[in-house]
C-alpha positions as a Markdown table, in Angstrom:
| # | Residue | x | y | z |
|---|---|---|---|---|
| 1 | Met | 70.4 | 105.8 | 126.0 |
| 2 | Asn | 66.7 | 107.5 | 124.9 |
| 3 | Ile | 67.7 | 110.0 | 127.4 |
| 4 | Val | 70.9 | 110.5 | 126.3 |
| 5 | Ile | 70.2 | 110.4 | 122.9 |
| 6 | Thr | 67.1 | 112.9 | 122.9 |
| 7 | Val | 69.0 | 115.5 | 124.8 |
| 8 | Gly | 72.4 | 115.5 | 122.3 |
| 9 | Ile | 69.8 | 116.0 | 119.2 |
| 10 | Phe | 68.0 | 118.6 | 121.0 |
| 11 | Val | 71.1 | 120.8 | 122.0 |
| 12 | Ile | 71.8 | 120.4 | 118.6 |
| 13 | Ala | 68.4 | 121.7 | 117.0 |
| 14 | Thr | 68.4 | 124.4 | 119.7 |
| 15 | Met | 72.1 | 125.6 | 118.4 |
| 16 | Leu | 70.7 | 125.5 | 114.6 |
| 17 | Ala | 67.5 | 127.4 | 115.8 |
| 18 | Val | 69.3 | 130.2 | 117.4 |
| 19 | Ala | 71.7 | 130.4 | 114.7 |
| 20 | Phe | 68.6 | 130.7 | 112.2 |
| 21 | Phe | 66.5 | 132.8 | 114.4 |
| 22 | His | 69.1 | 135.2 | 114.7 |
| 23 | Tyr | 69.3 | 135.8 | 111.6 |
| 24 | Ser | 66.1 | 135.9 | 110.0 |
| 25 | Leu | 64.1 | 136.2 | 113.2 |
| 26 | Asn | 61.3 | 133.5 | 111.9 |
| 27 | Ser | 59.8 | 131.1 | 114.4 |
| 28 | Thr | 58.4 | 129.3 | 111.5 |
| 29 | Ser | 61.8 | 128.0 | 110.4 |
| 30 | Val | 62.6 | 127.3 | 114.2 |
| 31 | Ala | 59.5 | 124.9 | 114.4 |
| 32 | Ile | 60.7 | 122.8 | 111.2 |
| 33 | Ile | 64.4 | 122.5 | 112.8 |
| 34 | Tyr | 62.4 | 121.0 | 116.4 |
| 35 | Ile | 60.0 | 118.6 | 114.2 |
| 36 | Leu | 62.9 | 117.2 | 112.3 |
| 37 | Ala | 64.5 | 116.7 | 115.8 |
| 38 | Val | 61.8 | 114.7 | 116.9 |
| 39 | Met | 61.5 | 112.6 | 114.1 |
| 40 | Leu | 65.8 | 112.1 | 114.8 |
| 41 | Val | 64.4 | 111.1 | 118.4 |
| 42 | Ala | 61.9 | 108.8 | 117.2 |
| 43 | Arg | 64.1 | 106.8 | 115.0 |
| 44 | Tyr | 66.7 | 106.4 | 117.1 |
| 45 | Thr | 65.0 | 105.5 | 120.3 |
| 46 | Asn | 63.2 | 103.1 | 121.4 |
| 47 | Gly | 59.2 | 102.9 | 122.3 |
| 48 | Tyr | 56.8 | 105.2 | 121.7 |
| 49 | Val | 57.8 | 107.6 | 125.1 |
| 50 | Pro | 61.2 | 109.5 | 124.1 |
| 51 | Gly | 59.3 | 110.4 | 120.4 |
| 52 | Val | 56.1 | 111.6 | 121.9 |
| 53 | Val | 58.4 | 113.2 | 124.8 |
| 54 | Ala | 60.5 | 115.6 | 122.4 |
| 55 | Ser | 57.7 | 116.8 | 121.0 |
| 56 | Phe | 56.0 | 118.5 | 123.9 |
| 57 | Leu | 59.6 | 119.8 | 124.2 |
| 58 | Gly | 59.8 | 120.5 | 120.8 |
| 59 | Val | 56.6 | 123.3 | 121.7 |
| 60 | Ile | 57.9 | 124.3 | 124.8 |
| 61 | Cys | 60.9 | 125.6 | 123.8 |
| 62 | Val | 59.4 | 127.2 | 120.7 |
| 63 | Asn | 57.1 | 128.5 | 122.5 |
| 64 | Tyr | 59.8 | 130.1 | 125.4 |
| 65 | Val | 62.7 | 130.9 | 123.9 |
| 66 | Phe | 61.9 | 132.1 | 120.0 |
| 67 | Thr | 58.4 | 133.9 | 120.5 |
| 68 | Tyr | 57.4 | 137.0 | 122.1 |
| 69 | Pro | 57.9 | 137.4 | 124.9 |
| 70 | Phe | 61.2 | 136.0 | 125.1 |
| 71 | Met | 61.7 | 133.3 | 128.0 |
| 72 | Arg | 58.4 | 133.0 | 128.6 |
| 73 | Leu | 55.3 | 130.7 | 128.5 |
| 74 | Asn | 52.8 | 132.4 | 127.0 |
| 75 | Phe | 49.7 | 130.9 | 124.2 |
| 76 | Ser | 47.6 | 133.6 | 125.0 |
| 77 | Ile | 49.1 | 135.3 | 121.7 |
| 78 | Asp | 46.5 | 135.7 | 118.8 |
| 79 | Gly | 46.8 | 132.5 | 116.6 |
| 80 | Tyr | 49.8 | 131.3 | 118.5 |
| 81 | Pro | 47.6 | 128.1 | 120.4 |
| 82 | Ile | 46.4 | 126.6 | 117.1 |
| 83 | Thr | 50.2 | 127.3 | 115.7 |
| 84 | Phe | 51.3 | 125.2 | 118.6 |
| 85 | Val | 48.5 | 122.6 | 118.9 |
| 86 | Ala | 49.3 | 121.7 | 115.2 |
| 87 | Met | 53.4 | 121.8 | 115.7 |
| 88 | Ala | 52.2 | 119.4 | 118.9 |
| 89 | Leu | 50.0 | 117.2 | 116.6 |
| 90 | Ile | 52.4 | 117.0 | 113.6 |
| 91 | Ser | 55.5 | 116.3 | 116.3 |
| 92 | Gly | 53.6 | 113.8 | 117.8 |
| 93 | Leu | 51.8 | 111.9 | 114.8 |
| 94 | Thr | 55.1 | 112.0 | 113.3 |
| 95 | Ser | 56.9 | 110.6 | 115.8 |
| 96 | Met | 54.3 | 107.4 | 116.6 |
| 97 | Leu | 54.5 | 107.0 | 113.0 |
| 98 | Thr | 58.5 | 106.7 | 112.7 |
| 99 | Thr | 58.2 | 104.9 | 115.9 |
| 100 | Gln | 55.4 | 102.4 | 113.9 |
| 101 | Ser | 57.7 | 102.0 | 111.3 |
| 102 | Lys | 61.0 | 100.8 | 113.2 |
| 103 | Lys | 58.8 | 98.6 | 114.7 |
| 104 | Gln | 57.4 | 96.6 | 111.2 |
| 105 | Asn | 60.7 | 96.7 | 110.2 |
| 106 | Gln | 62.3 | 95.2 | 113.4 |
| 107 | Ile | 59.5 | 92.4 | 113.4 |
| 108 | Leu | 60.3 | 91.4 | 108.9 |
| 109 | Asn | 64.0 | 91.2 | 110.2 |
| 110 | Glu | 62.9 | 88.4 | 113.1 |
| 111 | Gln | 60.6 | 87.4 | 110.3 |
| 112 | Glu | 63.6 | 86.9 | 108.1 |
| 113 | Lys | 65.8 | 85.2 | 110.2 |
| 114 | Leu | 63.6 | 83.1 | 111.7 |
| 115 | Leu | 63.4 | 81.7 | 107.8 |
| 116 | Met | 66.9 | 81.6 | 107.1 |
| 117 | Glu | 67.3 | 79.8 | 110.3 |
| 118 | Ala | 64.0 | 77.3 | 109.2 |
| 119 | Glu | 66.2 | 77.0 | 105.4 |
| 120 | Lys | 69.4 | 76.3 | 107.5 |
| 121 | Glu | 67.7 | 73.2 | 109.4 |
| 122 | Thr | 66.0 | 72.1 | 106.4 |
| 123 | Met | 69.6 | 71.6 | 104.7 |
| 124 | Arg | 70.6 | 70.2 | 107.2 |
| 125 | Ala | 68.3 | 67.4 | 107.0 |
| 126 | Asn | 68.4 | 67.1 | 103.4 |
| 127 | Leu | 72.5 | 66.5 | 103.6 |
| 128 | Leu | 71.9 | 64.4 | 106.3 |
| 129 | Arg | 69.8 | 61.8 | 104.7 |
| 130 | Ala | 72.1 | 62.0 | 101.2 |
| 131 | Val | 74.7 | 61.5 | 103.4 |
| 132 | Ser | 72.8 | 58.2 | 104.7 |
| 133 | His | 72.0 | 57.4 | 101.1 |
| 134 | Asp | 75.2 | 57.4 | 99.3 |
| 135 | Leu | 77.3 | 56.5 | 101.9 |
| 136 | Arg | 76.4 | 53.4 | 102.1 |
| 137 | Thr | 76.3 | 52.5 | 98.6 |
| 138 | Pro | 80.4 | 52.4 | 98.5 |
| 139 | Leu | 80.9 | 51.2 | 101.7 |
| 140 | Thr | 79.0 | 48.6 | 100.7 |
| 141 | Gly | 81.1 | 47.7 | 97.7 |
| 142 | Ile | 84.3 | 48.7 | 99.3 |
| 143 | Ile | 83.4 | 45.8 | 101.9 |
| 144 | Gly | 81.5 | 43.2 | 99.7 |
| 145 | Met | 85.1 | 43.5 | 97.3 |
| 146 | Ala | 87.1 | 42.8 | 100.3 |
| 147 | Asp | 85.5 | 40.0 | 101.5 |
| 148 | Ala | 85.5 | 38.0 | 98.5 |
| 149 | Tyr | 89.1 | 39.4 | 97.4 |
| 150 | Leu | 90.2 | 37.6 | 100.8 |
| 151 | Ala | 88.1 | 35.1 | 101.0 |
| 152 | Asp | 88.7 | 33.8 | 97.2 |
| 153 | Ser | 92.0 | 35.1 | 96.5 |
| 154 | Gly | 93.3 | 31.8 | 95.8 |
| 155 | Arg | 91.0 | 30.9 | 93.1 |
| 156 | Leu | 90.6 | 34.4 | 91.8 |
| 157 | Thr | 92.1 | 35.3 | 88.4 |
| 158 | Glu | 94.8 | 38.0 | 87.8 |
| 159 | Glu | 91.8 | 40.0 | 85.7 |
| 160 | Glu | 89.1 | 39.3 | 88.4 |
| 161 | Lys | 91.5 | 40.7 | 91.1 |
| 162 | Ser | 92.2 | 43.9 | 88.8 |
| 163 | Tyr | 88.7 | 43.8 | 88.7 |
| 164 | Met | 87.7 | 44.5 | 92.5 |
| 165 | Val | 90.9 | 46.4 | 93.3 |
| 166 | Lys | 89.7 | 49.1 | 90.6 |
| 167 | Gly | 86.2 | 48.5 | 92.3 |
| 168 | Ile | 87.7 | 49.0 | 95.4 |
| 169 | Ser | 89.3 | 52.0 | 94.4 |
| 170 | Glu | 86.6 | 54.1 | 92.6 |
| 171 | Asp | 85.0 | 53.9 | 95.8 |
| 172 | Ala | 87.6 | 55.3 | 97.9 |
| 173 | Asn | 87.8 | 58.0 | 95.5 |
| 174 | Trp | 83.9 | 58.4 | 95.4 |
| 175 | Leu | 84.2 | 59.0 | 99.4 |
| 176 | Leu | 87.0 | 60.9 | 99.5 |
| 177 | Asn | 84.9 | 63.1 | 97.0 |
| 178 | Met | 82.1 | 63.4 | 99.3 |
| 179 | Val | 83.9 | 64.1 | 102.5 |
| 180 | Glu | 85.7 | 67.0 | 100.4 |
| 181 | Asn | 82.0 | 68.2 | 100.0 |
| 182 | Leu | 80.8 | 67.8 | 103.4 |
| 183 | Leu | 84.3 | 70.1 | 104.2 |
| 184 | Ser | 82.9 | 72.7 | 102.0 |
| 185 | Val | 79.8 | 72.6 | 103.7 |
| 186 | Thr | 81.3 | 73.5 | 107.3 |
| 187 | Arg | 83.5 | 75.6 | 106.0 |
| 188 | Ile | 80.4 | 77.5 | 104.8 |
| 189 | Gln | 78.0 | 77.0 | 107.8 |
| 190 | Val | 81.4 | 78.2 | 110.2 |
| 191 | Gly | 80.4 | 81.5 | 109.2 |
| 192 | Gly | 76.3 | 81.1 | 108.7 |
| 193 | Thr | 74.7 | 81.3 | 105.4 |
| 194 | Arg | 77.4 | 83.8 | 103.9 |
| 195 | Val | 80.5 | 82.9 | 102.9 |
| 196 | Asn | 84.1 | 85.4 | 102.4 |
| 197 | Thr | 84.1 | 86.0 | 99.0 |
| 198 | Ser | 87.4 | 87.8 | 97.0 |
| 199 | Leu | 87.3 | 89.0 | 93.5 |
| 200 | Glu | 88.8 | 85.8 | 91.4 |
| 201 | Pro | 89.6 | 85.2 | 87.9 |
| 202 | Leu | 87.2 | 83.0 | 85.9 |
| 203 | Glu | 89.3 | 82.3 | 83.5 |
| 204 | Glu | 92.1 | 79.9 | 86.7 |
| 205 | Val | 89.3 | 78.9 | 88.7 |
| 206 | Val | 87.1 | 76.8 | 85.7 |
| 207 | Ser | 90.8 | 75.7 | 84.5 |
| 208 | Glu | 91.3 | 74.6 | 87.7 |
| 209 | Ala | 88.0 | 72.6 | 88.6 |
| 210 | Val | 88.3 | 70.9 | 85.2 |
| 211 | Gln | 92.2 | 69.7 | 85.9 |
| 212 | Arg | 91.2 | 68.5 | 89.1 |
| 213 | Leu | 88.3 | 67.1 | 87.5 |
| 214 | Arg | 90.5 | 65.0 | 84.9 |
| 215 | Lys | 92.9 | 64.1 | 87.9 |
| 216 | Arg | 89.6 | 62.2 | 89.0 |
| 217 | Leu | 88.8 | 60.9 | 85.8 |
| 218 | Pro | 90.9 | 60.9 | 83.1 |
| 219 | Gln | 89.1 | 59.6 | 80.8 |
| 220 | Ala | 86.2 | 63.1 | 80.9 |
| 221 | Arg | 85.7 | 64.7 | 77.8 |
| 222 | Val | 85.0 | 68.2 | 78.5 |
| 223 | Gln | 84.8 | 71.6 | 76.4 |
| 224 | Val | 85.1 | 74.1 | 78.4 |
| 225 | Gln | 84.5 | 78.0 | 76.9 |
| 226 | Val | 84.6 | 81.3 | 79.1 |
| 227 | Pro | 84.1 | 85.3 | 78.0 |
| 228 | Glu | 87.1 | 86.6 | 76.1 |
| 229 | Glu | 87.0 | 89.7 | 78.5 |
| 230 | Phe | 89.3 | 89.2 | 81.2 |
| 231 | Leu | 86.2 | 89.1 | 83.7 |
| 232 | Met | 86.5 | 89.0 | 87.8 |
| 233 | Val | 83.7 | 87.5 | 90.1 |
| 234 | Pro | 83.5 | 87.6 | 93.7 |
| 235 | Met | 83.7 | 84.3 | 95.3 |
| 236 | Asp | 85.3 | 81.8 | 97.2 |
| 237 | Ala | 87.5 | 79.9 | 94.9 |
| 238 | Met | 88.0 | 76.5 | 96.3 |
| 239 | Leu | 83.9 | 76.3 | 96.6 |
| 240 | Ile | 83.1 | 77.4 | 93.4 |
| 241 | Glu | 85.7 | 74.9 | 91.7 |
| 242 | Gln | 83.7 | 72.0 | 94.6 |
| 243 | Val | 80.2 | 73.0 | 92.6 |
| 244 | Ile | 81.9 | 72.8 | 88.9 |
| 245 | Ile | 83.6 | 69.7 | 90.0 |
| 246 | Asn | 80.6 | 68.0 | 91.5 |
| 247 | Leu | 78.1 | 69.5 | 88.3 |
| 248 | Leu | 80.9 | 67.8 | 85.6 |
| 249 | Glu | 81.3 | 64.5 | 87.6 |
| 250 | Asn | 77.5 | 63.9 | 87.9 |
| 251 | Gly | 77.5 | 64.4 | 83.8 |
| 252 | Val | 80.3 | 61.6 | 83.6 |
| 253 | Tyr | 78.3 | 59.5 | 86.0 |
| 254 | His | 74.4 | 59.8 | 85.4 |
| 255 | Ser | 74.1 | 60.8 | 81.7 |
| 256 | Gly | 76.2 | 58.4 | 79.9 |
| 257 | Ala | 77.2 | 60.7 | 77.3 |
| 258 | Glu | 80.9 | 61.1 | 76.3 |
| 259 | Lys | 81.0 | 64.4 | 75.7 |
| 260 | Ile | 80.0 | 67.3 | 78.4 |
| 261 | Asp | 80.2 | 70.9 | 78.4 |
| 262 | Leu | 81.3 | 73.5 | 80.7 |
| 263 | Tyr | 81.0 | 77.1 | 79.5 |
| 264 | Val | 80.6 | 79.9 | 81.4 |
| 265 | Ile | 78.6 | 83.9 | 79.6 |
| 266 | Lys | 78.1 | 87.1 | 81.1 |
| 267 | Glu | 74.5 | 88.5 | 81.4 |
| 268 | Asp | 73.5 | 91.6 | 83.0 |
| 269 | Lys | 75.3 | 92.0 | 86.2 |
| 270 | Glu | 75.7 | 87.8 | 87.1 |
| 271 | Ala | 78.4 | 85.4 | 85.5 |
| 272 | Val | 75.9 | 82.1 | 84.2 |
| 273 | Phe | 78.0 | 78.9 | 84.6 |
| 274 | His | 76.3 | 76.4 | 82.0 |
| 275 | Ile | 77.2 | 72.6 | 82.6 |
| 276 | Arg | 75.6 | 70.1 | 79.8 |
| 277 | Asp | 75.6 | 66.7 | 78.5 |
| 278 | Tyr | 74.3 | 64.8 | 76.1 |
| 279 | Gly | 73.2 | 62.1 | 77.4 |
| 280 | Lys | 69.9 | 60.8 | 79.0 |
| 281 | Gly | 68.4 | 63.6 | 80.7 |
| 282 | Ile | 66.3 | 64.3 | 84.2 |
| 283 | Ala | 63.5 | 62.4 | 84.9 |
| 284 | Pro | 60.5 | 65.2 | 84.8 |
| 285 | Glu | 59.1 | 64.6 | 88.2 |
| 286 | Arg | 62.8 | 64.7 | 89.8 |
| 287 | Leu | 63.7 | 68.5 | 88.7 |
| 288 | Glu | 61.9 | 70.7 | 91.4 |
| 289 | Thr | 63.4 | 67.9 | 93.8 |
| 290 | Ile | 66.7 | 67.6 | 92.2 |
| 291 | Phe | 69.0 | 69.8 | 94.6 |
| 292 | Asp | 67.0 | 68.9 | 97.9 |
| 293 | Gly | 68.9 | 65.9 | 98.9 |
| 294 | Gly | 67.1 | 62.8 | 98.1 |
| 295 | Gly | 68.9 | 59.6 | 97.2 |
| 296 | Thr | 68.2 | 58.3 | 93.2 |
| 297 | Glu | 66.9 | 55.4 | 92.3 |
| 298 | Glu | 68.0 | 53.0 | 89.7 |
| 299 | Asn | 67.9 | 53.1 | 86.0 |
| 300 | Gln | 66.6 | 56.7 | 86.3 |
| 301 | Ser | 68.6 | 59.8 | 84.4 |
| 302 | Gly | 70.9 | 57.2 | 83.7 |
| 303 | Asp | 72.1 | 57.7 | 87.5 |
| 304 | Ser | 72.7 | 53.9 | 88.8 |
| 305 | His | 76.2 | 54.5 | 89.4 |
| 306 | Arg | 75.4 | 56.4 | 92.6 |
| 307 | Gly | 73.1 | 58.5 | 94.2 |
| 308 | Met | 73.4 | 62.5 | 93.3 |
| 309 | Gly | 71.7 | 63.5 | 96.7 |
| 310 | Ile | 74.5 | 64.9 | 98.2 |
| 311 | Gly | 76.7 | 66.6 | 95.3 |
| 312 | Leu | 73.7 | 68.5 | 94.0 |
| 313 | Ser | 72.8 | 69.5 | 98.0 |
| 314 | Ile | 76.0 | 70.8 | 98.4 |
| 315 | Cys | 76.3 | 72.7 | 94.8 |
| 316 | Lys | 73.0 | 74.4 | 96.2 |
| 317 | Thr | 74.1 | 75.4 | 99.4 |
| 318 | Ile | 77.5 | 76.6 | 98.0 |
| 319 | Val | 75.7 | 79.0 | 95.4 |
| 320 | Asn | 72.7 | 80.2 | 97.8 |
| 321 | Ala | 75.3 | 81.0 | 100.0 |
| 322 | His | 77.2 | 83.1 | 97.1 |
| 323 | Glu | 73.8 | 84.9 | 97.0 |
| 324 | Gly | 73.3 | 82.8 | 93.2 |
| 325 | Thr | 70.8 | 80.7 | 92.0 |
| 326 | Ile | 71.5 | 77.3 | 90.7 |
| 327 | Trp | 68.7 | 74.8 | 88.6 |
| 328 | Ala | 68.7 | 71.9 | 86.7 |
| 329 | Asn | 66.7 | 71.6 | 83.1 |
| 330 | Asn | 66.6 | 69.0 | 80.1 |
| 331 | Trp | 67.1 | 69.6 | 76.3 |
| 332 | Glu | 66.4 | 67.2 | 73.7 |
| 333 | Gln | 69.6 | 65.5 | 74.3 |
| 334 | Gly | 70.8 | 65.5 | 77.8 |
| 335 | Ala | 70.5 | 67.8 | 80.5 |
| 336 | Glu | 72.1 | 70.9 | 82.1 |
| 337 | Phe | 72.6 | 72.6 | 85.3 |
| 338 | Val | 72.7 | 76.5 | 85.7 |
| 339 | Phe | 74.2 | 78.2 | 88.5 |
| 340 | Thr | 74.8 | 82.0 | 88.4 |
| 341 | Leu | 77.1 | 84.3 | 91.0 |
| 342 | Pro | 76.6 | 88.1 | 91.0 |
| 343 | Leu | 79.6 | 90.7 | 89.3 |
| 344 | Arg | 80.2 | 93.4 | 90.9 |
| 345 | Glu | 79.6 | 96.5 | 88.8 |
| 346 | Asp | 83.9 | 96.8 | 88.9 |
| 347 | Thr | 84.5 | 92.9 | 87.8 |
| 348 | Gly | 85.0 | 93.1 | 84.5 |
| 349 | Asp | 87.0 | 95.1 | 81.6 |
| 350 | Asp | 84.5 | 97.5 | 79.6 |
| 351 | Lys | 84.5 | 97.2 | 75.8 |
């Protein structure tokens, strides 16, 4: 393949050199054409050898074809030896520098791939840790209440029975939500670390996420605000809806607040999503690691209802797959989760 590329480039360079020489009779322009040919050979071939060989071929071509006496090698003409040696050195150095730069780029690409693989492995480990923690609590609750109901159904009051069935239903819905989260992650990892995105209307995606949340949690009070302009955002709509639902559920369950604000603003070339509650906030020592998939301890951040680990870890996975960022911070009252999605230049109407 290196030979084919080298020969092809030199054939084209020779045709251009003949045309230039025919009209200008200037061998300097011809030499520049062959130096450019050497650079192209070094760029599109592998290793140092093709570039070095190409540099000597360029010198030979200039001397043999375009220097008087034509079609003869003659390095004895006054001034030409220095010219040809300089051309050989320039061509050779250019070839070696280009090849070295290409190898450095290959090394950087390999390092980036290794970092991406390491990040994926860390993500998997965090998700497994989160799953083991978050599955245990609802399953234990379902089994415990079901066993108690079966063992003591004759002595239980209707109110107690209703309480147990309601608890089983809540835990089952929680498990269903976690299964949806895990399916979302599977959908990402089937295609690697990125997702296939399409332009989606921001207002519709936010509205659908809130409607799905209210079906699951009718008591949730969510105040929504989106930009007035019609904004199209490149995203996987189902995955971003899952992120919004996870963050809203987190606010409902763990903040102890009666109201949650969901508002989206456009900043530069990003759509910025804010989910803010007015509850107990997040323990400061957990802010840096809250998306890593670790389990939660009772009585911290008001999150004793159930663990936050898997939901927030999956939010980070989805947002990162969209090349966005996500973080959390505290206010004087409550906490706020923020994530961004990059915009294209043509995603909104200019006003």
